[in-house]
N, C-alpha and C positions, 0 to 999 in steps of 0.2 A: 508473048511468053506467059506461062502460068505463074501465079504469084508463089513465092517461096513461103512455106508455112513457118510461123514463128517457132523458135525452139521452146520446148517445155522443160521447165526445171522441176525435176522430181524432188520431193522433200520426204525424208524418212526420219521419224522420231521414235525412239524406243522409250516407252513409258513404264515406270514402276513407282507406285506410291506418289502419283503425280496429280492427284485430284485438286490440289490447292494451287497449281501453277499452269496446268495444261491449257486452260481456256484462254489465259492471257497470251500464251504462245500461239495458239490457233487463230485467235482474233487478229494478232499482229500479222500473221501470214495472210489472212483473208483480206486485209486492207493493203496488201502490197500493191504498188503502183507500176503500171506498164510492164507487167510480167505475167506469163501464163504458168500456173503451178498445178502439180498433182501432189497432194499431201497424203502420206500414209503414216498413221500412228500404229505402232505395234505395242500392244499391252502385254507385258511380261507376267501375266497371271497375278496382277496386283490384288492384294486382299482389301484394298480400300475402294473408293467409288470412282476410280479413274475412268473406267468404261462408261459408267452411267453419266458422269459429268460430260464426257465427249458426246454421247448420244443426245443428251438434253440440249447442249449447245448447238449441235447440227440441226436438230428439229426446230428450235426456236429461231435460229438465224436463217432457216430456209436454204442452207447450202446443199448442193448435190452431194449426197452422202450414201455410203454403204458400209455394212458391217459383216464380217465373216469370222468364224472360228477356223483356225489354221492349225493343222497338226505339226509336230516337230519334223522339220526337214521338208515339209510340203511347200509348194509354190502356189500362192493364192492367185486366182484368176479375177482380176478387177474388171468391172464393167466399164465400157467406154464413156459412160455419162458421168461417172462420179468424179468429183474434184477432191473430196475428202473421204478417206477410208479408214476404218478401224479394223485392224486384224488382231484377234484375241488368241494368244497362245495358251495352251493348257498348263504350262510350267514355265517358271522363270529361267530363261536361257542365258541371262546375263546381257551385257551391252552388245557384244558382237552378235550373239544369237538373235536378239531382237532386231538389230539393224539389218542383218543378212536376210531375215524374213521379209522385211519391207523392200530391200533392194531387189531381191529375186522377183517380187511381184512387179516392180516398176520396170525391170529389164524386159518384161514381156511387151511393153509399150514402145514401139520403135520411135515414137516422137520424143521420148525422154532419152537424152544423151548426157545429161548432167544430173548428179545425185547429191542433193544437199543433206548431209547428216547433221541433225540439230538436236540438242538436248531439250527436254520438255520444259525446263525452267529458263529457257531463253525467250527474249522478246526481240523481234527483228524490227528495224526501222523501215518506214514505208518504201524507201528506195533501195534496200539491200538486195532484193531478188533481181531487180532490173540491173543493178550494178554488176552482180555476178554474171548475168547473161551477156552484158556488154563486154566485160573483161574476157570472157571465154571466146568471144568472136574475134578479138584482136590479139590475144596472147600466143596463139599457136597451140600445138598439141601439148598437153600437160597431164600430170598424174593427179595431184591434189591441189586445190585452191583454197586459200584461207583469207581472212580479213581481220580487222581489228575487233576484238571482243572486249567489252568493258564490263566491270562489275556493275550489276543492276543497282546496288545500293549506293547512295551518295557517299563520297563525291564522284562516283563513277570513274574510278581510276582504271587503268588498263589491266585487264586480266591476262591477255595473251596477244602477242603479235606473231604467232607461230612459236616454235620451240626448238631447243637444241638438247642433245643427249651426250653425256660424257661417256666415252668409250671405255674408261677405266673404272668408273664408279657405277655406271648405269643410271645416274641421276638425270632426270629430265627437268629442264628449266624453261619456263615461259619467258620469251623475249619481252623485255620492257615491262614486266609485271610490277604493278604499283605505280607506274609512271603517270604523269599528267598528260592526257590526250593532246592538248593543244601545244604542249612544249616538247613532245617526243616524236621523233621521226620513225616511220615504219622501217624495219630492217629489209635489206635486199633478200629476196627469196633464196638466192644461192648460198646464203650464210645460215640457212635453217636446215634442220633435219626432219622436222615433222610439223604438222598442223593439228591443233587441238581437235579432238573428236567431238567437242561440244558444238563446233561450228566449222564444218569443212565440206567442200564440194569435190566429189570425185568424178572424173570423166569416164564415159563408157569404155573408151579405149583402154584406160588404166585398169578398170575392173576386168575386162576381157583378158588382159595380159597377166595381171597379178592375182586375180581371184578375189574372193570376198575376205572379210575380216576373219582372223584366226579366232576360233571360239573357245579355245582351252584356257585363255586368260580369265574369262568370266567378267572381270572388272580391271581396268587399268592396263596400259601398254598396248592395247589393240591398235590404236591409230599410229603409234610409233612403229610397231611391227609392220603395219600396212605401208607406211611411207618408206620403210627400208626395202620393200620389195618393188619399188617403182622402176628399177632398171634405168634406162636412159631418158625416161619421161621426167621432166622437172617439176618441182613445186613452183607455185606462183601465188602472189599475194594481190588481192584486190583492195585498193585503198578506200573505196567508197561504200563498201558493204558493211555497215556498222550494225553490230549485234550486242545486246545487253544480256548478261548471264548472271543468275543468282549464284549458282555453284554449290554443289554438295547438299542439296535440299533433301535428298532421300538416303544418302549413304555416308554422310559425314566427311566428305573430302575436306582437306585442310585448305587454308587460304593465308593471305598475309597477316590476318588478324585472328585466325582460328586454327588450333591444333587438330590434326587429323584424328579420327576416331580409331579405336582398336579394329573395328570392322574394315575400315579403309586401309589401315596399315597392314593387316593380314594379306590382302590381295596385292597391295603395292609392293611389299617386300618379297613376297613369293614370286610375283611376276617379273620383278626386276631381274632376279637370278635366271628365270626362264628365258627372258629376252636376251640376257647376256650370253647364255649358252648357245643361243641360236645365231647371234650376229657378231659378238665380240668375245670369243672364247678366251683369248689371251687376257682379257680384263676380268674374268670370273674371280680369281683370287682377290684382287684388289677391291672389287665390288663387294665381295663378302665381308672383308675386313671393314670397309667403310660402313656398311650397313650394321655390322655388329657394334661399331662405335656409336652409331646413332641410337641403337637400342640402349646402350649404356647411358647416353645423354638423357633419354626419356626416364630411365630409372632414377637418375639424380634429381629429376624434376618431380619424382613421385607420381609419375603418370603410369600407374601400374597396368591398367587395362590396355592402354595404347602400346606399352612396351611388350606386354604379353602377346598381343596380336602380331606385332612386328617380328618378334623373335620366332614365334611358331611359323609364320609365313616364310621367314628367311631360311629356317631349317627344314622346310617342307613337311612339318608335322601337322597332325590333325588340328583344326582350328579350335580355339577356346569355345566353351559353351555359349558365351555371349555372342559370338560370331555365327556359330552353327544354328542357333535358335532363331536367327533372323531370316532363315531360308527354310522352305518346306523340304521334307525328305526327298522329294523328286528333284527339286532344284539343287539340293546339296550334292546329288550324284553328278550333276554337271559341274558344279562349282569346285568340288573338292576331290574329284577323281584324279588319278595319276596323270592321265593324258588329256582328258576332256574330249570334246568333239571337234574335229577339224572341219573348217568350212569347205 
């Protein structure tokens, strides 16, 4: 009988202002053990040296590599020989737009039936990829698979073991956030609502049923929305695929020790209400009141820019200048349009 070809794990990274972290991420993937990978980095028109840094790393390391410019909505045609690919977008399409560009390219390869969405500021452990592949072989059909993600900085506490969303406030909480890894059990997958988009594996079956990520969020809630469209396909957690994540390196995401920036708050508060209107309409009033109270809390802390971003996002008003100026005029049309682009 002919030998069964090993599964290929496709990896998709959406990069933006990532020139200080992307090499560590790629090097960790390149040293993965007992796993066949195809890695696609989609650069969201970064104004820094992200593309050049990736190009230099690939050249100096001798990895099979290709680079393409990809138009908005186009599907890149990857060569069969490349293991690492850089796809450069002409405009920043946000997290979902970047990830969708990479996933569309990998969907063309029939050997890839698992799609690992990974943030550029993640570092994977040598056995993480193989652990994901083993778990996929034994767990049965699934939608999204996650694992334990730790903060990269010491003492490397748990960032997320998957997450839960409150249907009355729209607040998403990372399971076990801040916990000690050695003393904290991973939650059962059926108690979770989503898996963090910083480190999540999607099955081909799920993507074919649910479609790609919704692009009109631009930042935040994309993976929560994705998980809500899984139908009867379950979430699953892989206990052995350990990933380290810096978190918020380019957009100012909050953490257990850092307050979220006004830029992050604008999208988070806007998208919370967008998500609630789509999935939990009865909770829209209570989510609005809760969010308004949180804005008031920021004001009492004299966090003026953070409160301004949150309030404008909550009320679906145009963003403050400090938020708009971080994006090019072309990117702003995707980020701040009324509907955005659907995947």
